[in-house]
N, C-alpha and C positions, 0 to 999 in steps of 0.2 A: 122196178119192174112190174109186172102189166098184172093186168086179168079177167078174167075171163068168162065171157059177159052170157048170161043163157048156158047155166050147166044143167039146168033142168031141161030143159029139148035135148040137150046138149044126151044124158044118160037116162033120155026113155026114149031114145033115136030108133028109131026104126032099121035094123041093119040086117041084109043078105045071113047069112047063113052061115058057119064057117066062115067070117068077114069080118077082121082081124083092124082092117081100117075104120078112120075116128077124125071127126071136125072141129073144129076149134075155131074161139079168133082172140082176137089182143087188141086189144092199145098197147104201145108204143108214147112214150114224148120223148123234148128233147136230146135226153143224153144217149139216147139209146140208135138215135136213124144221124148219120152220116151221108149228108149230101157232099160229093166232088163236083168238080168241074164242067162244073154250072155255067150258061151261058152272062151276059154280061147283066139284065138283068133282075137274073137271079143270088145279084154278089153279097147283098146285105142280108138273110134271113134273116131276123128279129126272134124268130117262132117254131116246131115244125111239131105236128101230131103223127098218127101211119095206123090204121085200122088195116091188122094182120088177119084173114082168113085161111089156115090153114088146114091138109092132113095128112094124119100121121098114120102109118104105115106098122102095126107090128108083126114080127118074121117072129110062129115058134112051130115048134118041137116037143117028142111025147119030154128029151130031155130040157124043155126052158126054153124064155127067147132067143131066139140064135143071131135078130138084129130089126133097128127100129129107122125108118125112113118116112122121109117128110116130104112135102108137096103144097108147095103157095097157090090155095087158091085164086084168088087179088089180096088189092092190097090199098085203101084207098089215105092218101096221102091228102093231109091240111099241111095252106106253108105263110107264112105275113113276110111279106119282105115289104122292109124301112125304103119306104117310094124318098127320103125326105126332099127337098118341101113339102110336099104332100103330104098325104096319111099314110098311110099301114096298107098293102094291099094284101088281099086273101084271094088265096090259088091255091085248087083244087084239084085233083088229078085221079084220078081210075085206073094201074097200072093191073091187069087182067092179063095174064097169059095165053096165048093162043087168040086173042085180038085188040089188044093194045098194042103188044107184040112177041110178038115172035117168043116160041117155050121155052127157045134157048140161050135167052137175053136174060132169064130168071134163073136166081141159082137157090140150090135150098142147101147150105156146107153146117154135115152137122159135128157137134168143138167134138173134141174128146171123151168130157161126161154129155151127157144129154141129157141125165137124168138132174135135173126135171126139163120137162119135155120140151119148150115154150119159146118163141122166138126171144134172144135176148140184145139181138141186133140184126143192122136194116142199115147198107149202104146199097144208098143211090148212085151211080153217073150218069149224069145227065149228058155228056159226049155234046160242052155246049148246044143245046139245046132245047127247044120247047116243048121239043113232038115230045112224044111218050112210044113213039115206034119207036126211037135212036138210045132208048136209058138200057144202061147197067142191071140190074137189080140182084142185090144176093143178103139172104134169109138167111140169119146167126142161127144156130139148135144151140143149146148145151152151154158149159160154161170151159174152158180150159183149165 
């Protein structure tokens, strides 16, 4: 399970009145990260980590909560590639919708049970490229 960073900043954040959007950050480890369709240079990934910055929008009515939607703001990815017989190479890249790739290449998928509402999985399709503009990214929220 991930950990929410800087909860005090979240709880004290100034929001627009009548806004139901909140922003969080979570660190994920290798177990929750699937990187596939990798280029040959990245075939032997020894370790992987990611930090996901995301927003949650809660749709509220007089009757209660009508829906929860998620938006991925950015993802910082760190991977270690085994380059035997050389040392392990550390590679960092940022995935920022609208900057390093198109908005439609990053999707936030809410599973059947969105509570707890933090990312539970990250899937990166590298499309056999080291260029982040080619990637297709899916962040999963909630549990099945």
